[in-house]
PDBQT receptor file of N, H, CA, C and O in Angstrom, charges set to zero:
ATOM      1  N   UNK A   1       6.714  12.319  35.628  1.00  0.00    +0.000 N 
ATOM      2  CA  UNK A   1       6.717  12.067  34.202  1.00  0.00    +0.000 C 
ATOM      3  C   UNK A   1       6.766  10.567  33.906  1.00  0.00    +0.000 C 
ATOM      4  O   UNK A   1       6.013  10.070  33.068  1.00  0.00    +0.000 OA
ATOM      5  N   UNK A   2       7.655   9.849  34.600  1.00  0.00    +0.000 N 
ATOM      6  H   UNK A   2       8.266  10.252  35.281  1.00  0.00    +0.000 HD
ATOM      7  CA  UNK A   2       7.777   8.410  34.387  1.00  0.00    +0.000 C 
ATOM      8  C   UNK A   2       6.503   7.689  34.820  1.00  0.00    +0.000 C 
ATOM      9  O   UNK A   2       6.088   6.723  34.179  1.00  0.00    +0.000 OA
ATOM     10  N   UNK A   3       5.887   8.151  35.895  1.00  0.00    +0.000 N 
ATOM     11  H   UNK A   3       6.225   8.935  36.416  1.00  0.00    +0.000 HD
ATOM     12  CA  UNK A   3       4.637   7.563  36.365  1.00  0.00    +0.000 C 
ATOM     13  C   UNK A   3       3.529   7.707  35.335  1.00  0.00    +0.000 C 
ATOM     14  O   UNK A   3       2.726   6.791  35.154  1.00  0.00    +0.000 OA
ATOM     15  N   UNK A   4       3.479   8.840  34.664  1.00  0.00    +0.000 N 
ATOM     16  H   UNK A   4       4.131   9.584  34.812  1.00  0.00    +0.000 HD
ATOM     17  CA  UNK A   4       2.474   9.071  33.626  1.00  0.00    +0.000 C 
ATOM     18  C   UNK A   4       2.686   8.130  32.446  1.00  0.00    +0.000 C 
ATOM     19  O   UNK A   4       1.719   7.610  31.889  1.00  0.00    +0.000 OA
ATOM     20  N   UNK A   5       3.920   7.911  32.065  1.00  0.00    +0.000 N 
ATOM     21  H   UNK A   5       4.706   8.333  32.518  1.00  0.00    +0.000 HD
ATOM     22  CA  UNK A   5       4.224   7.007  30.948  1.00  0.00    +0.000 C 
ATOM     23  C   UNK A   5       3.831   5.582  31.300  1.00  0.00    +0.000 C 
ATOM     24  O   UNK A   5       3.248   4.877  30.476  1.00  0.00    +0.000 OA
ATOM     25  N   UNK A   6       4.145   5.149  32.523  1.00  0.00    +0.000 N 
ATOM     26  H   UNK A   6       4.618   5.722  33.193  1.00  0.00    +0.000 HD
ATOM     27  CA  UNK A   6       3.769   3.803  32.956  1.00  0.00    +0.000 C 
ATOM     28  C   UNK A   6       2.255   3.658  33.016  1.00  0.00    +0.000 C 
ATOM     29  O   UNK A   6       1.719   2.614  32.645  1.00  0.00    +0.000 OA
ATOM     30  N   UNK A   7       1.565   4.683  33.475  1.00  0.00    +0.000 N 
ATOM     31  H   UNK A   7       2.000   5.531  33.776  1.00  0.00    +0.000 HD
ATOM     32  CA  UNK A   7       0.106   4.671  33.536  1.00  0.00    +0.000 C 
ATOM     33  C   UNK A   7      -0.501   4.541  32.141  1.00  0.00    +0.000 C 
ATOM     34  O   UNK A   7      -1.416   3.742  31.941  1.00  0.00    +0.000 OA
ATOM     35  N   UNK A   8      -0.010   5.308  31.183  1.00  0.00    +0.000 N 
ATOM     36  H   UNK A   8       0.734   5.957  31.345  1.00  0.00    +0.000 HD
ATOM     37  CA  UNK A   8      -0.516   5.255  29.814  1.00  0.00    +0.000 C 
ATOM     38  C   UNK A   8      -0.218   3.896  29.185  1.00  0.00    +0.000 C 
ATOM     39  O   UNK A   8      -1.067   3.339  28.490  1.00  0.00    +0.000 OA
ATOM     40  N   UNK A   9       0.976   3.358  29.420  1.00  0.00    +0.000 N 
ATOM     41  H   UNK A   9       1.666   3.811  29.984  1.00  0.00    +0.000 HD
ATOM     42  CA  UNK A   9       1.304   2.026  28.919  1.00  0.00    +0.000 C 
ATOM     43  C   UNK A   9       0.383   0.967  29.521  1.00  0.00    +0.000 C 
ATOM     44  O   UNK A   9       0.004   0.016  28.837  1.00  0.00    +0.000 OA
ATOM     45  N   UNK A  10       0.029   1.119  30.766  1.00  0.00    +0.000 N 
ATOM     46  H   UNK A  10       0.337   1.891  31.322  1.00  0.00    +0.000 HD
ATOM     47  CA  UNK A  10      -0.903   0.197  31.416  1.00  0.00    +0.000 C 
ATOM     48  C   UNK A  10      -2.281   0.243  30.793  1.00  0.00    +0.000 C 
ATOM     49  O   UNK A  10      -2.916  -0.795  30.609  1.00  0.00    +0.000 OA
ATOM     50  N   UNK A  11      -2.749   1.431  30.466  1.00  0.00    +0.000 N 
ATOM     51  H   UNK A  11      -2.234   2.275  30.615  1.00  0.00    +0.000 HD
ATOM     52  CA  UNK A  11      -4.050   1.573  29.818  1.00  0.00    +0.000 C 
ATOM     53  C   UNK A  11      -4.036   0.935  28.431  1.00  0.00    +0.000 C 
ATOM     54  O   UNK A  11      -4.966   0.219  28.061  1.00  0.00    +0.000 OA
ATOM     55  N   UNK A  12      -2.981   1.199  27.671  1.00  0.00    +0.000 N 
ATOM     56  H   UNK A  12      -2.225   1.781  27.972  1.00  0.00    +0.000 HD
ATOM     57  CA  UNK A  12      -2.866   0.617  26.330  1.00  0.00    +0.000 C 
ATOM     58  C   UNK A  12      -2.794  -0.901  26.413  1.00  0.00    +0.000 C 
ATOM     59  O   UNK A  12      -3.441  -1.591  25.625  1.00  0.00    +0.000 OA
ATOM     60  N   UNK A  13      -2.027  -1.424  27.345  1.00  0.00    +0.000 N 
ATOM     61  H   UNK A  13      -1.502  -0.863  27.985  1.00  0.00    +0.000 HD
ATOM     62  CA  UNK A  13      -1.908  -2.874  27.502  1.00  0.00    +0.000 C 
ATOM     63  C   UNK A  13      -3.234  -3.489  27.929  1.00  0.00    +0.000 C 
ATOM     64  O   UNK A  13      -3.580  -4.574  27.461  1.00  0.00    +0.000 OA
ATOM     65  N   UNK A  14      -3.982  -2.831  28.800  1.00  0.00    +0.000 N 
ATOM     66  H   UNK A  14      -3.701  -1.950  29.180  1.00  0.00    +0.000 HD
ATOM     67  CA  UNK A  14      -5.279  -3.347  29.235  1.00  0.00    +0.000 C 
ATOM     68  C   UNK A  14      -6.271  -3.374  28.082  1.00  0.00    +0.000 C 
ATOM     69  O   UNK A  14      -7.021  -4.339  27.933  1.00  0.00    +0.000 OA
ATOM     70  N   UNK A  15      -6.284  -2.336  27.273  1.00  0.00    +0.000 N 
ATOM     71  H   UNK A  15      -5.675  -1.552  27.394  1.00  0.00    +0.000 HD
ATOM     72  CA  UNK A  15      -7.190  -2.298  26.116  1.00  0.00    +0.000 C 
ATOM     73  C   UNK A  15      -6.823  -3.395  25.128  1.00  0.00    +0.000 C 
ATOM     74  O   UNK A  15      -7.704  -4.067  24.591  1.00  0.00    +0.000 OA
ATOM     75  N   UNK A  16      -5.519  -3.582  24.883  1.00  0.00    +0.000 N 
ATOM     76  H   UNK A  16      -4.804  -3.036  25.319  1.00  0.00    +0.000 HD
ATOM     77  CA  UNK A  16      -5.077  -4.654  23.997  1.00  0.00    +0.000 C 
ATOM     78  C   UNK A  16      -5.521  -6.014  24.522  1.00  0.00    +0.000 C 
ATOM     79  O   UNK A  16      -5.984  -6.860  23.757  1.00  0.00    +0.000 OA
ATOM     80  N   UNK A  17      -5.382  -6.218  25.814  1.00  0.00    +0.000 N 
ATOM     81  H   UNK A  17      -5.006  -5.531  26.436  1.00  0.00    +0.000 HD
ATOM     82  CA  UNK A  17      -5.732  -7.490  26.438  1.00  0.00    +0.000 C 
ATOM     83  C   UNK A  17      -7.240  -7.753  26.336  1.00  0.00    +0.000 C 
ATOM     84  O   UNK A  17      -7.650  -8.870  26.018  1.00  0.00    +0.000 OA
ATOM     85  N   UNK A  18      -8.051  -6.756  26.599  1.00  0.00    +0.000 N 
ATOM     86  H   UNK A  18      -7.719  -5.849  26.857  1.00  0.00    +0.000 HD
ATOM     87  CA  UNK A  18      -9.506  -6.923  26.509  1.00  0.00    +0.000 C 
ATOM     88  C   UNK A  18      -9.914  -7.221  25.065  1.00  0.00    +0.000 C 
ATOM     89  O   UNK A  18     -10.764  -8.081  24.835  1.00  0.00    +0.000 OA
ATOM     90  N   UNK A  19      -9.336  -6.537  24.105  1.00  0.00    +0.000 N 
ATOM     91  H   UNK A  19      -8.646  -5.838  24.291  1.00  0.00    +0.000 HD
ATOM     92  CA  UNK A  19      -9.637  -6.818  22.704  1.00  0.00    +0.000 C 
ATOM     93  C   UNK A  19      -9.207  -8.231  22.316  1.00  0.00    +0.000 C 
ATOM     94  O   UNK A  19      -9.897  -8.908  21.555  1.00  0.00    +0.000 OA
ATOM     95  N   UNK A  20      -8.076  -8.667  22.837  1.00  0.00    +0.000 N 
ATOM     96  H   UNK A  20      -7.515  -8.117  23.456  1.00  0.00    +0.000 HD
ATOM     97  CA  UNK A  20      -7.594 -10.019  22.561  1.00  0.00    +0.000 C 
ATOM     98  C   UNK A  20      -8.514 -11.067  23.187  1.00  0.00    +0.000 C 
ATOM     99  O   UNK A  20      -8.747 -12.118  22.589  1.00  0.00    +0.000 OA
ATOM    100  N   UNK A  21      -9.032 -10.795  24.370  1.00  0.00    +0.000 N 
ATOM    101  H   UNK A  21      -8.843  -9.942  24.856  1.00  0.00    +0.000 HD
ATOM    102  CA  UNK A  21      -9.953 -11.726  25.018  1.00  0.00    +0.000 C 
ATOM    103  C   UNK A  21     -11.222 -11.876  24.184  1.00  0.00    +0.000 C 
ATOM    104  O   UNK A  21     -11.682 -12.996  23.966  1.00  0.00    +0.000 OA
ATOM    105  N   UNK A  22     -11.788 -10.780  23.721  1.00  0.00    +0.000 N 
ATOM    106  H   UNK A  22     -11.414  -9.870  23.899  1.00  0.00    +0.000 HD
ATOM    107  CA  UNK A  22     -13.041 -10.845  22.976  1.00  0.00    +0.000 C 
ATOM    108  C   UNK A  22     -12.851 -11.315  21.537  1.00  0.00    +0.000 C 
ATOM    109  O   UNK A  22     -13.832 -11.594  20.848  1.00  0.00    +0.000 OA
ATOM    110  N   UNK A  23     -11.611 -11.408  21.075  1.00  0.00    +0.000 N 
ATOM    111  H   UNK A  23     -10.813 -11.181  21.634  1.00  0.00    +0.000 HD
ATOM    112  CA  UNK A  23     -11.341 -11.884  19.727  1.00  0.00    +0.000 C 
ATOM    113  C   UNK A  23     -11.482 -13.400  19.624  1.00  0.00    +0.000 C 
ATOM    114  O   UNK A  23     -11.835 -13.916  18.563  1.00  0.00    +0.000 OA
ATOM    115  N   UNK A  24     -11.212 -14.111  20.701  1.00  0.00    +0.000 N 
ATOM    116  H   UNK A  24     -10.925 -13.692  21.563  1.00  0.00    +0.000 HD
ATOM    117  CA  UNK A  24     -11.234 -15.569  20.681  1.00  0.00    +0.000 C 
ATOM    118  C   UNK A  24     -12.665 -16.092  20.690  1.00  0.00    +0.000 C 
ATOM    119  O   UNK A  24     -13.476 -15.694  21.527  1.00  0.00    +0.000 OA
ATOM    120  N   UNK A  25     -12.968 -16.984  19.757  1.00  0.00    +0.000 N 
ATOM    121  H   UNK A  25     -12.309 -17.308  19.078  1.00  0.00    +0.000 HD
ATOM    122  CA  UNK A  25     -14.311 -17.546  19.651  1.00  0.00    +0.000 C 
ATOM    123  C   UNK A  25     -14.510 -18.763  20.547  1.00  0.00    +0.000 C 
ATOM    124  O   UNK A  25     -15.650 -19.160  20.791  1.00  0.00    +0.000 OA
ATOM    125  N   UNK A  26     -13.427 -19.366  21.044  1.00  0.00    +0.000 N 
ATOM    126  H   UNK A  26     -12.502 -19.043  20.846  1.00  0.00    +0.000 HD
ATOM    127  CA  UNK A  26     -13.535 -20.574  21.860  1.00  0.00    +0.000 C 
ATOM    128  C   UNK A  26     -14.102 -20.293  23.247  1.00  0.00    +0.000 C 
ATOM    129  O   UNK A  26     -14.670 -21.187  23.875  1.00  0.00    +0.000 OA
ATOM    130  N   UNK A  27     -13.957 -19.080  23.726  1.00  0.00    +0.000 N 
ATOM    131  H   UNK A  27     -13.496 -18.354  23.216  1.00  0.00    +0.000 HD
ATOM    132  CA  UNK A  27     -14.429 -18.739  25.061  1.00  0.00    +0.000 C 
ATOM    133  C   UNK A  27     -15.902 -18.364  25.046  1.00  0.00    +0.000 C 
ATOM    134  O   UNK A  27     -16.390 -17.728  24.112  1.00  0.00    +0.000 OA
ATOM    135  N   UNK A  28     -16.598 -18.768  26.096  1.00  0.00    +0.000 N 
ATOM    136  H   UNK A  28     -16.202 -19.284  26.855  1.00  0.00    +0.000 HD
ATOM    137  CA  UNK A  28     -17.986 -18.347  26.254  1.00  0.00    +0.000 C 
ATOM    138  C   UNK A  28     -18.012 -16.898  26.738  1.00  0.00    +0.000 C 
ATOM    139  O   UNK A  28     -17.020 -16.389  27.259  1.00  0.00    +0.000 OA
ATOM    140  N   UNK A  29     -19.147 -16.250  26.561  1.00  0.00    +0.000 N 
ATOM    141  H   UNK A  29     -19.953 -16.664  26.138  1.00  0.00    +0.000 HD
ATOM    142  CA  UNK A  29     -19.278 -14.841  26.934  1.00  0.00    +0.000 C 
ATOM    143  C   UNK A  29     -19.013 -14.630  28.423  1.00  0.00    +0.000 C 
ATOM    144  O   UNK A  29     -18.375 -13.647  28.800  1.00  0.00    +0.000 OA
ATOM    145  N   UNK A  30     -19.490 -15.533  29.268  1.00  0.00    +0.000 N 
ATOM    146  H   UNK A  30     -20.009 -16.331  28.961  1.00  0.00    +0.000 HD
ATOM    147  CA  UNK A  30     -19.281 -15.392  30.713  1.00  0.00    +0.000 C 
ATOM    148  C   UNK A  30     -17.797 -15.392  31.051  1.00  0.00    +0.000 C 
ATOM    149  O   UNK A  30     -17.357 -14.573  31.857  1.00  0.00    +0.000 OA
ATOM    150  N   UNK A  31     -17.008 -16.298  30.452  1.00  0.00    +0.000 N 
ATOM    151  H   UNK A  31     -17.366 -16.964  29.798  1.00  0.00    +0.000 HD
ATOM    152  CA  UNK A  31     -15.579 -16.347  30.716  1.00  0.00    +0.000 C 
ATOM    153  C   UNK A  31     -14.878 -15.112  30.175  1.00  0.00    +0.000 C 
ATOM    154  O   UNK A  31     -13.907 -14.641  30.766  1.00  0.00    +0.000 OA
ATOM    155  N   UNK A  32     -15.361 -14.584  29.057  1.00  0.00    +0.000 N 
ATOM    156  H   UNK A  32     -16.150 -14.967  28.576  1.00  0.00    +0.000 HD
ATOM    157  CA  UNK A  32     -14.777 -13.355  28.523  1.00  0.00    +0.000 C 
ATOM    158  C   UNK A  32     -14.976 -12.201  29.494  1.00  0.00    +0.000 C 
ATOM    159  O   UNK A  32     -14.065 -11.403  29.717  1.00  0.00    +0.000 OA
ATOM    160  N   UNK A  33     -16.158 -12.116  30.065  1.00  0.00    +0.000 N 
ATOM    161  H   UNK A  33     -16.898 -12.764  29.884  1.00  0.00    +0.000 HD
ATOM    162  CA  UNK A  33     -16.457 -11.043  31.014  1.00  0.00    +0.000 C 
ATOM    163  C   UNK A  33     -15.641 -11.210  32.284  1.00  0.00    +0.000 C 
ATOM    164  O   UNK A  33     -15.104 -10.235  32.809  1.00  0.00    +0.000 OA
ATOM    165  N   UNK A  34     -15.541 -12.444  32.784  1.00  0.00    +0.000 N 
ATOM    166  H   UNK A  34     -15.977 -13.236  32.357  1.00  0.00    +0.000 HD
ATOM    167  CA  UNK A  34     -14.769 -12.701  34.000  1.00  0.00    +0.000 C 
ATOM    168  C   UNK A  34     -13.292 -12.351  33.786  1.00  0.00    +0.000 C 
ATOM    169  O   UNK A  34     -12.681 -11.699  34.632  1.00  0.00    +0.000 OA
ATOM    170  N   UNK A  35     -12.727 -12.778  32.670  1.00  0.00    +0.000 N 
ATOM    171  H   UNK A  35     -13.224 -13.308  31.982  1.00  0.00    +0.000 HD
ATOM    172  CA  UNK A  35     -11.329 -12.458  32.374  1.00  0.00    +0.000 C 
ATOM    173  C   UNK A  35     -11.118 -10.959  32.224  1.00  0.00    +0.000 C 
ATOM    174  O   UNK A  35     -10.116 -10.426  32.700  1.00  0.00    +0.000 OA
ATOM    175  N   UNK A  36     -12.042 -10.279  31.575  1.00  0.00    +0.000 N 
ATOM    176  H   UNK A  36     -12.856 -10.712  31.188  1.00  0.00    +0.000 HD
ATOM    177  CA  UNK A  36     -11.928  -8.836  31.393  1.00  0.00    +0.000 C 
ATOM    178  C   UNK A  36     -11.933  -8.111  32.732  1.00  0.00    +0.000 C 
ATOM    179  O   UNK A  36     -11.103  -7.233  32.966  1.00  0.00    +0.000 OA
ATOM    180  N   UNK A  37     -12.853  -8.468  33.603  1.00  0.00    +0.000 N 
ATOM    181  H   UNK A  37     -13.527  -9.182  33.413  1.00  0.00    +0.000 HD
ATOM    182  CA  UNK A  37     -12.918  -7.832  34.921  1.00  0.00    +0.000 C 
ATOM    183  C   UNK A  37     -11.651  -8.127  35.714  1.00  0.00    +0.000 C 
ATOM    184  O   UNK A  37     -11.116  -7.243  36.383  1.00  0.00    +0.000 OA
ATOM    185  N   UNK A  38     -11.170  -9.367  35.642  1.00  0.00    +0.000 N 
ATOM    186  H   UNK A  38     -11.606 -10.085  35.099  1.00  0.00    +0.000 HD
ATOM    187  CA  UNK A  38      -9.956  -9.727  36.379  1.00  0.00    +0.000 C 
ATOM    188  C   UNK A  38      -8.747  -8.947  35.878  1.00  0.00    +0.000 C 
ATOM    189  O   UNK A  38      -7.943  -8.466  36.676  1.00  0.00    +0.000 OA
ATOM    190  N   UNK A  39      -8.615  -8.821  34.573  1.00  0.00    +0.000 N 
ATOM    191  H   UNK A  39      -9.268  -9.212  33.924  1.00  0.00    +0.000 HD
ATOM    192  CA  UNK A  39      -7.472  -8.094  34.005  1.00  0.00    +0.000 C 
ATOM    193  C   UNK A  39      -7.549  -6.609  34.358  1.00  0.00    +0.000 C 
ATOM    194  O   UNK A  39      -6.542  -6.006  34.728  1.00  0.00    +0.000 OA
ATOM    195  N   UNK A  40      -8.719  -6.031  34.246  1.00  0.00    +0.000 N 
ATOM    196  H   UNK A  40      -9.537  -6.521  33.946  1.00  0.00    +0.000 HD
ATOM    197  CA  UNK A  40      -8.844  -4.604  34.554  1.00  0.00    +0.000 C 
ATOM    198  C   UNK A  40      -8.705  -4.319  36.044  1.00  0.00    +0.000 C 
ATOM    199  O   UNK A  40      -8.230  -3.249  36.426  1.00  0.00    +0.000 OA
ATOM    200  N   UNK A  41      -9.109  -5.254  36.885  1.00  0.00    +0.000 N 
ATOM    201  H   UNK A  41      -9.495  -6.123  36.575  1.00  0.00    +0.000 HD
ATOM    202  CA  UNK A  41      -9.047  -5.037  38.331  1.00  0.00    +0.000 C 
ATOM    203  C   UNK A  41      -7.642  -5.218  38.891  1.00  0.00    +0.000 C 
ATOM    204  O   UNK A  41      -7.272  -4.562  39.865  1.00  0.00    +0.000 OA
ATOM    205  N   UNK A  42      -6.863  -6.097  38.284  1.00  0.00    +0.000 N 
ATOM    206  H   UNK A  42      -7.164  -6.630  37.493  1.00  0.00    +0.000 HD
ATOM    207  CA  UNK A  42      -5.539  -6.390  38.838  1.00  0.00    +0.000 C 
ATOM    208  C   UNK A  42      -4.405  -5.729  38.066  1.00  0.00    +0.000 C 
ATOM    209  O   UNK A  42      -3.239  -5.899  38.420  1.00  0.00    +0.000 OA
ATOM    210  N   UNK A  43      -4.722  -4.994  37.039  1.00  0.00    +0.000 N 
ATOM    211  H   UNK A  43      -5.669  -4.856  36.751  1.00  0.00    +0.000 HD
ATOM    212  CA  UNK A  43      -3.766  -4.205  36.269  1.00  0.00    +0.000 C 
ATOM    213  C   UNK A  43      -2.610  -5.030  35.724  1.00  0.00    +0.000 C 
ATOM    214  O   UNK A  43      -2.834  -5.987  34.982  1.00  0.00    +0.000 OA
ATOM    215  N   UNK A  44      -1.375  -4.675  36.079  1.00  0.00    +0.000 N 
ATOM    216  H   UNK A  44      -1.194  -3.898  36.682  1.00  0.00    +0.000 HD
ATOM    217  CA  UNK A  44      -0.197  -5.313  35.486  1.00  0.00    +0.000 C 
ATOM    218  C   UNK A  44      -0.107  -6.797  35.816  1.00  0.00    +0.000 C 
ATOM    219  O   UNK A  44       0.311  -7.586  34.968  1.00  0.00    +0.000 OA
ATOM    220  N   UNK A  45      -0.484  -7.192  37.010  1.00  0.00    +0.000 N 
ATOM    221  H   UNK A  45      -0.824  -6.551  37.699  1.00  0.00    +0.000 HD
ATOM    222  CA  UNK A  45      -0.440  -8.609  37.377  1.00  0.00    +0.000 C 
ATOM    223  C   UNK A  45      -1.426  -9.395  36.531  1.00  0.00    +0.000 C 
ATOM    224  O   UNK A  45      -1.105 -10.482  36.050  1.00  0.00    +0.000 OA
ATOM    225  N   UNK A  46      -2.613  -8.861  36.348  1.00  0.00    +0.000 N 
ATOM    226  H   UNK A  46      -2.873  -7.978  36.739  1.00  0.00    +0.000 HD
ATOM    227  CA  UNK A  46      -3.604  -9.521  35.500  1.00  0.00    +0.000 C 
ATOM    228  C   UNK A  46      -3.148  -9.637  34.059  1.00  0.00    +0.000 C 
ATOM    229  O   UNK A  46      -3.387 -10.652  33.406  1.00  0.00    +0.000 OA
ATOM    230  N   UNK A  47      -2.493  -8.603  33.565  1.00  0.00    +0.000 N 
ATOM    231  H   UNK A  47      -2.298  -7.778  34.096  1.00  0.00    +0.000 HD
ATOM    232  CA  UNK A  47      -1.969  -8.648  32.204  1.00  0.00    +0.000 C 
ATOM    233  C   UNK A  47      -0.906  -9.728  32.050  1.00  0.00    +0.000 C 
ATOM    234  O   UNK A  47      -0.910 -10.465  31.064  1.00  0.00    +0.000 OA
ATOM    235  N   UNK A  48      -0.015  -9.826  32.997  1.00  0.00    +0.000 N 
ATOM    236  H   UNK A  48      -0.012  -9.228  33.798  1.00  0.00    +0.000 HD
ATOM    237  CA  UNK A  48       1.043 -10.835  32.932  1.00  0.00    +0.000 C 
ATOM    238  C   UNK A  48       0.477 -12.252  33.044  1.00  0.00    +0.000 C 
ATOM    239  O   UNK A  48       0.896 -13.150  32.314  1.00  0.00    +0.000 OA
ATOM    240  N   UNK A  49      -0.467 -12.447  33.952  1.00  0.00    +0.000 N 
ATOM    241  H   UNK A  49      -0.807 -11.717  34.545  1.00  0.00    +0.000 HD
ATOM    242  CA  UNK A  49      -1.092 -13.766  34.092  1.00  0.00    +0.000 C 
ATOM    243  C   UNK A  49      -1.826 -14.137  32.818  1.00  0.00    +0.000 C 
ATOM    244  O   UNK A  49      -1.719 -15.270  32.349  1.00  0.00    +0.000 OA
ATOM    245  N   UNK A  50      -2.566 -13.201  32.256  1.00  0.00    +0.000 N 
ATOM    246  H   UNK A  50      -2.653 -12.281  32.637  1.00  0.00    +0.000 HD
ATOM    247  CA  UNK A  50      -3.285 -13.496  31.021  1.00  0.00    +0.000 C 
ATOM    248  C   UNK A  50      -2.322 -13.832  29.891  1.00  0.00    +0.000 C 
ATOM    249  O   UNK A  50      -2.519 -14.820  29.184  1.00  0.00    +0.000 OA
ATOM    250  N   UNK A  51      -1.301 -13.035  29.717  1.00  0.00    +0.000 N 
ATOM    251  H   UNK A  51      -1.141 -12.233  30.292  1.00  0.00    +0.000 HD
ATOM    252  CA  UNK A  51      -0.403 -13.202  28.584  1.00  0.00    +0.000 C 
ATOM    253  C   UNK A  51       0.421 -14.484  28.667  1.00  0.00    +0.000 C 
ATOM    254  O   UNK A  51       0.606 -15.165  27.658  1.00  0.00    +0.000 OA
ATOM    255  N   UNK A  52       0.918 -14.820  29.854  1.00  0.00    +0.000 N 
ATOM    256  H   UNK A  52       0.769 -14.267  30.674  1.00  0.00    +0.000 HD
ATOM    257  CA  UNK A  52       1.817 -15.961  29.976  1.00  0.00    +0.000 C 
ATOM    258  C   UNK A  52       1.131 -17.273  30.354  1.00  0.00    +0.000 C 
ATOM    259  O   UNK A  52       1.674 -18.342  30.071  1.00  0.00    +0.000 OA
ATOM    260  N   UNK A  53      -0.041 -17.226  30.980  1.00  0.00    +0.000 N 
ATOM    261  H   UNK A  53      -0.481 -16.358  31.210  1.00  0.00    +0.000 HD
ATOM    262  CA  UNK A  53      -0.682 -18.465  31.424  1.00  0.00    +0.000 C 
ATOM    263  C   UNK A  53      -1.974 -18.758  30.653  1.00  0.00    +0.000 C 
ATOM    264  O   UNK A  53      -2.155 -19.869  30.156  1.00  0.00    +0.000 OA
ATOM    265  N   UNK A  54      -2.847 -17.798  30.552  1.00  0.00    +0.000 N 
ATOM    266  H   UNK A  54      -2.700 -16.895  30.955  1.00  0.00    +0.000 HD
ATOM    267  CA  UNK A  54      -4.166 -18.060  29.963  1.00  0.00    +0.000 C 
ATOM    268  C   UNK A  54      -4.123 -18.027  28.435  1.00  0.00    +0.000 C 
ATOM    269  O   UNK A  54      -4.703 -18.896  27.784  1.00  0.00    +0.000 OA
ATOM    270  N   UNK A  55      -3.454 -17.053  27.867  1.00  0.00    +0.000 N 
ATOM    271  H   UNK A  55      -2.983 -16.347  28.395  1.00  0.00    +0.000 HD
ATOM    272  CA  UNK A  55      -3.448 -16.893  26.420  1.00  0.00    +0.000 C 
ATOM    273  C   UNK A  55      -2.921 -18.113  25.667  1.00  0.00    +0.000 C 
ATOM    274  O   UNK A  55      -3.519 -18.489  24.658  1.00  0.00    +0.000 OA
ATOM    275  N   UNK A  56      -1.836 -18.750  26.103  1.00  0.00    +0.000 N 
ATOM    276  H   UNK A  56      -1.350 -18.445  26.922  1.00  0.00    +0.000 HD
ATOM    277  CA  UNK A  56      -1.369 -19.943  25.376  1.00  0.00    +0.000 C 
ATOM    278  C   UNK A  56      -2.347 -21.113  25.414  1.00  0.00    +0.000 C 
ATOM    279  O   UNK A  56      -2.313 -21.972  24.533  1.00  0.00    +0.000 OA
ATOM    280  N   UNK A  57      -3.213 -21.159  26.416  1.00  0.00    +0.000 N 
ATOM    281  H   UNK A  57      -3.241 -20.462  27.132  1.00  0.00    +0.000 HD
ATOM    282  CA  UNK A  57      -4.169 -22.261  26.547  1.00  0.00    +0.000 C 
ATOM    283  C   UNK A  57      -5.440 -22.063  25.723  1.00  0.00    +0.000 C 
ATOM    284  O   UNK A  57      -6.219 -23.002  25.558  1.00  0.00    +0.000 OA
ATOM    285  N   UNK A  58      -5.655 -20.869  25.213  1.00  0.00    +0.000 N 
ATOM    286  H   UNK A  58      -5.023 -20.106  25.348  1.00  0.00    +0.000 HD
ATOM    287  CA  UNK A  58      -6.866 -20.593  24.429  1.00  0.00    +0.000 C 
ATOM    288  C   UNK A  58      -6.670 -21.045  23.018  1.00  0.00    +0.000 C 
ATOM    289  O   UNK A  58      -7.573 -20.903  22.193  1.00  0.00    +0.000 OA
TER     290      UNK A  58
């Protein structure tokens, strides 16, 4: 049960992150695609890196 909740939270967080990446106009399309693939491929680690390191710099 707990695993299912964590899995669903991960999906919601990944969708939020991808929408946030494509919302920014400063990034080129190639960087948006690269960031999206990286976040989706690395799951929670990618989300944390994006939120704490990349997002403040955009």
